[in-house]
Kinemage of the C-alpha trace (Angstrom):
@kinemage 1
@onewidth
@group {chain A} dominant
@subgroup {mainchain}
@vectorlist {calphas} color= white
{ca unk a 1} P 115.290 5.378 18.024
{ca unk a 2} L 119.281 5.651 18.508
{ca unk a 3} L 119.992 4.417 15.041
{ca unk a 4} L 117.287 8.001 13.717
{ca unk a 5} L 119.641 10.239 16.028
{ca unk a 6} L 122.412 8.997 15.163
{ca unk a 7} L 121.373 9.267 11.489
{ca unk a 8} L 119.877 12.340 11.438
{ca unk a 9} L 123.233 13.890 12.957
{ca unk a 10} L 125.227 12.272 10.236
{ca unk a 11} L 122.541 14.047 8.009
{ca unk a 12} L 122.709 17.292 9.141
{ca unk a 13} L 126.826 17.020 9.748
{ca unk a 14} L 126.649 16.176 5.532
{ca unk a 15} L 124.539 19.010 4.633
{ca unk a 16} L 126.790 21.401 6.681
{ca unk a 17} L 129.477 20.286 4.805
{ca unk a 18} L 128.134 20.354 1.449
{ca unk a 19} L 126.212 23.910 1.941
{ca unk a 20} L 129.049 25.639 4.244
{ca unk a 21} L 131.902 24.482 1.155
{ca unk a 22} L 129.414 25.474 -1.640
{ca unk a 23} L 129.130 28.963 0.719
{ca unk a 24} L 133.142 29.277 1.125
{ca unk a 25} L 133.344 28.617 -2.439
{ca unk a 26} L 131.897 31.174 -3.703
{ca unk a 27} L 133.040 33.539 -1.045
{ca unk a 28} L 136.538 32.706 -2.126
{ca unk a 29} L 135.634 33.440 -5.925
{ca unk a 30} L 133.839 36.695 -5.276
{ca unk a 31} L 137.104 37.785 -3.282
{ca unk a 32} L 138.866 36.752 -5.777
{ca unk a 33} L 137.048 38.734 -8.656
{ca unk a 34} L 137.488 41.956 -5.775
{ca unk a 35} L 140.822 41.620 -6.048
{ca unk a 36} L 141.213 41.246 -9.605
{ca unk a 37} L 138.840 43.987 -10.727
{ca unk a 38} L 138.546 46.135 -8.320
{ca unk a 39} L 141.321 48.059 -9.450
{ca unk a 40} L 140.417 50.129 -12.665
{ca unk a 41} L 143.076 49.247 -15.063
{ca unk a 42} L 144.894 52.127 -16.816
{ca unk a 43} L 143.570 51.458 -20.504
{ca unk a 44} L 140.032 52.114 -18.789
{ca unk a 45} L 140.344 55.447 -17.320
{ca unk a 46} L 139.859 58.783 -18.348
{ca unk a 47} L 137.966 60.470 -21.054
{ca unk a 48} L 139.356 59.729 -24.156
{ca unk a 49} L 137.486 57.579 -26.762
{ca unk a 50} L 139.324 53.920 -26.646
{ca unk a 51} L 138.536 50.893 -28.864
{ca unk a 52} L 139.881 48.530 -26.281
{ca unk a 53} L 139.747 45.321 -28.620
{ca unk a 54} L 138.283 44.118 -31.936
{ca unk a 55} L 138.598 40.502 -33.063
{ca unk a 56} L 137.454 37.642 -34.332
{ca unk a 57} L 137.311 33.995 -32.386
{ca unk a 58} L 138.491 31.478 -34.124
{ca unk a 59} L 140.691 33.664 -36.866
{ca unk a 60} L 139.600 31.200 -39.684
{ca unk a 61} L 135.941 30.073 -40.843
{ca unk a 62} L 135.486 26.989 -42.955
{ca unk a 63} L 132.083 27.622 -45.034
{ca unk a 64} L 129.063 27.392 -42.761
{ca unk a 65} L 130.817 27.591 -39.450
{ca unk a 66} L 129.809 29.985 -36.834
{ca unk a 67} L 131.958 32.046 -35.070
{ca unk a 68} L 132.408 35.153 -33.037
{ca unk a 69} L 132.953 39.138 -33.546
{ca unk a 70} L 133.742 40.688 -30.274
{ca unk a 71} L 134.845 44.289 -29.721
{ca unk a 72} L 135.195 46.696 -26.559
{ca unk a 73} L 134.840 50.787 -26.809
{ca unk a 74} L 135.688 53.398 -23.907
{ca unk a 75} L 133.277 56.283 -23.896
{ca unk a 76} L 131.537 55.912 -27.221
{ca unk a 77} L 128.785 58.177 -27.512
{ca unk a 78} L 128.010 55.338 -30.548
{ca unk a 79} L 129.316 52.129 -32.643
{ca unk a 80} L 128.545 50.778 -36.032
{ca unk a 81} L 130.051 47.623 -38.102
{ca unk a 82} L 130.790 47.425 -41.611
{ca unk a 83} L 129.490 45.379 -42.808
{ca unk a 84} L 125.905 45.566 -40.662
{ca unk a 85} L 124.852 42.852 -38.912
{ca unk a 86} L 122.809 43.881 -36.423
{ca unk a 87} L 122.282 47.614 -34.410
{ca unk a 88} L 125.238 47.905 -32.188
{ca unk a 89} L 125.753 49.061 -28.920
{ca unk a 90} L 128.575 51.043 -26.847
{ca unk a 91} L 129.790 48.137 -24.619
{ca unk a 92} L 133.162 47.533 -22.459
{ca unk a 93} L 133.031 43.886 -23.910
{ca unk a 94} L 130.231 41.845 -26.586
{ca unk a 95} L 130.307 39.509 -28.928
{ca unk a 96} L 128.654 38.526 -31.507
{ca unk a 97} L 127.417 35.329 -33.383
{ca unk a 98} L 128.566 35.449 -37.294
{ca unk a 99} L 128.937 33.060 -40.121
{ca unk a 100} L 130.098 34.558 -43.235
{ca unk a 101} L 129.730 32.699 -46.113
{ca unk a 102} L 133.239 33.926 -48.142
{ca unk a 103} L 136.187 36.154 -46.466
{ca unk a 104} L 134.948 39.286 -45.395
{ca unk a 105} L 137.059 42.968 -43.882
{ca unk a 106} L 135.368 43.978 -40.521
{ca unk a 107} L 135.533 47.718 -39.618
{ca unk a 108} L 134.189 49.400 -36.509
{ca unk a 109} L 133.707 53.072 -35.799
{ca unk a 110} L 132.955 54.403 -32.994
{ca unk a 111} L 131.970 58.114 -32.069
{ca unk a 112} L 131.986 59.843 -28.774
{ca unk a 113} L 130.175 62.900 -28.099
{ca unk a 114} L 132.780 65.906 -29.308
{ca unk a 115} L 132.090 63.868 -33.117
{ca unk a 116} L 135.655 62.115 -32.539
{ca unk a 117} L 136.220 58.979 -33.921
{ca unk a 118} L 138.151 55.833 -33.968
{ca unk a 119} L 137.910 52.677 -36.568
{ca unk a 120} L 139.764 49.494 -36.488
{ca unk a 121} L 138.871 46.849 -38.795
{ca unk a 122} L 140.366 43.494 -39.622
{ca unk a 123} L 140.497 40.599 -43.084
{ca unk a 124} L 138.292 37.101 -41.383
{ca unk a 125} L 139.399 33.932 -43.857
{ca unk a 126} L 136.517 31.833 -44.444
{ca unk a 127} L 138.518 28.948 -46.352
């Protein structure tokens, strides 16, 4: 009887330690994210149309290798990509899987409600 009570107590302490530690880690991660992302960076403020980023990763591919093409736009009504891969929507950060057969020049164009547009381009080398 005494061993059962001790075992039950040790099991309860273990569970409190494991789940309490996980809870604490999630709480700390949420607080860190809040501190990191709560102030809106100057690049993400205002109502001006902006292409925040447009790049591929990795920057050079082997034939048949897959990579990511990533973009981010601010205050855009629509975006388009040349050559077209799929229908795009405005997003602060979005990545698409790509696997070009040869070196390709990509161009991203963002349009706002007033008809203003911005473009960015780069060439992805396939060797």
